[in-house]
C-alpha positions in Angstrom: -0.8 33.5 -104.2 -4.3 34.7 -104.3 -3.2 38.2 -103.2 -0.5 38.3 -105.9 -3.1 37.5 -108.6 -5.3 40.4 -107.5 -2.4 42.8 -107.7 -1.4 41.6 -111.1 -5.0 42.1 -112.2 -5.2 45.7 -110.8 -1.8 46.4 -112.4 -3.1 45.3 -115.8 -6.2 47.4 -115.4 -4.2 50.4 -114.4 -1.8 50.0 -117.2 -4.7 49.6 -119.7 -6.3 52.8 -118.3 -3.0 54.6 -118.5 -2.5 53.6 -122.1 -6.0 54.7 -123.0 -5.5 58.1 -121.2 -2.2 58.6 -123.1 -3.9 57.7 -126.5 -6.9 60.0 -125.8 -4.7 62.9 -124.7 -2.5 62.6 -127.8 -5.6 62.4 -130.0 -7.0 65.6 -128.4 -3.7 67.3 -128.8 -3.5 66.4 -132.4 -7.1 67.5 -132.9 -6.5 70.8 -131.3 -3.3 71.4 -133.3 -4.9 70.5 -136.6 -8.0 72.6 -135.9 -5.8 75.6 -135.3 -3.7 75.0 -138.4 -6.7 74.5 -140.7 -8.5 77.6 -139.1 -5.5 79.8 -139.8 -5.2 78.4 -143.4 -8.8 79.1 -144.0 -8.5 82.6 -142.6 -5.5 83.3 -144.8 -7.3 81.9 -147.9 -10.4 84.1 -147.3 -8.2 87.1 -146.8 -6.3 86.4 -150.0 -9.6 85.8 -151.9 -11.0 89.2 -150.6 -7.8 91.0 -151.7 -8.0 89.4 -155.2 -11.7 90.3 -155.4 -10.9 94.0 -154.6 -8.1 94.0 -157.1 -10.4 92.7 -159.8 -13.2 95.1 -159.0 -10.7 98.0 -159.2 -10.7 99.5 -162.7 -9.5 102.9 -163.8 -8.2 104.5 -167.0 -6.8 107.7 -168.3 -9.4 109.7 -170.1 -7.4 112.7 -171.1 -3.7 113.9 -171.0 -1.7 116.8 -172.3 1.8 118.2 -171.9 2.5 121.9 -171.2 6.0 123.3 -171.6 7.2 126.0 -169.2 8.7 129.4 -170.2 12.4 128.6 -170.4 12.5 127.4 -166.8 13.1 123.8 -167.8 10.2 122.6 -165.7 7.3 121.1 -167.7 3.9 119.9 -166.6 1.9 116.8 -167.6 -1.8 116.9 -166.9 -4.0 113.8 -167.0 -7.4 112.7 -165.8 -8.0 109.3 -164.2 -11.5 107.9 -164.4 -12.6 105.2 -161.9 -15.2 102.9 -163.6 -14.8 99.9 -161.2 -16.8 98.7 -158.3 -14.5 100.0 -155.6 -12.6 103.2 -154.7 -9.1 103.6 -156.2 -6.2 105.0 -154.3 -3.4 106.3 -156.5 -0.2 105.3 -154.9 2.5 106.2 -157.5 3.1 107.9 -160.8 6.0 107.1 -163.1 7.1 109.3 -166.1 9.5 107.6 -168.5 10.1 104.8 -165.8 11.1 107.4 -163.2 9.1 107.6 -160.0 7.5 111.0 -159.4 8.0 112.3 -155.8 4.9 113.3 -153.9 5.8 117.0 -153.8 5.9 117.1 -157.7 2.4 115.4 -157.9 -0.7 117.4 -157.4 -4.4 116.6 -157.8 -7.3 118.9 -158.5 -9.7 119.1 -155.5 -13.4 119.5 -155.6 -12.9 123.3 -155.2 -10.8 123.4 -158.4 -7.5 124.1 -156.5 -4.4 122.0 -157.0 -3.4 120.2 -153.8 -0.5 118.0 -152.9 -1.1 114.3 -152.8 -1.0 113.0 -149.2 1.4 110.2 -148.2 -1.5 107.8 -148.1 -2.3 108.4 -151.8 -5.1 110.1 -153.6 -8.6 108.5 -153.3 -10.8 108.5 -156.4 -14.4 107.6 -155.7 -16.5 105.2 -157.7 -17.4 106.7 -161.1 -15.3 109.7 -160.2 -12.8 111.6 -162.4 -9.7 113.3 -160.8 -7.2 115.5 -162.7 -3.5 115.2 -161.8 -0.6 117.5 -162.5 3.0 116.2 -162.6 5.9 118.7 -162.6 8.7 117.1 -164.4 11.6 117.8 -166.8 10.2 115.2 -169.3 9.7 116.3 -172.9 6.4 116.2 -174.7 6.8 112.6 -175.8 6.6 110.7 -172.5 5.2 107.5 -171.2 3.2 107.8 -168.0 2.3 104.9 -165.7 -0.2 105.4 -162.9 -0.3 102.7 -160.1 -2.9 102.1 -157.5 -2.4 100.9 -154.0 -3.7 97.4 -154.9 -1.1 97.1 -157.7 -3.2 97.8 -160.8 -1.7 100.1 -163.4 -2.7 102.2 -166.4 -0.1 103.3 -169.0 -0.5 106.0 -171.6 1.7 108.1 -173.9 1.7 111.8 -174.6 
């Protein structure tokens, strides 16, 4: 009977150790999982905050605009200047005339050398405190509404 008691005692000790190991391993697993989730959430929050900050710091406006009719060809041109007065560079992603998207081959910008160049697929970059002239070839008439959109989603709207 003495031997049976010793076994029962060892069995109780082993079962207590086993329960403690299971509880500790579950706690560590839960801690590891929650650390990963909260770390990802924090990273996403910081990324979203940085994106919003850049969007707020991006400011641009149209400083001048005029319409030029063609000589009977039906193709007209709209010229406008965009001034970047924000704290970050602006990339012009799209231009709309009378709610119609202008295709890239109909949109040109004036380079530093004064020549008209096609806007690349990545958009046209305007440096901080820089002014860039744009030329849109369109069939729109002299009274038109133009909307210029940046890559970050900010827009400026003006009428001719």
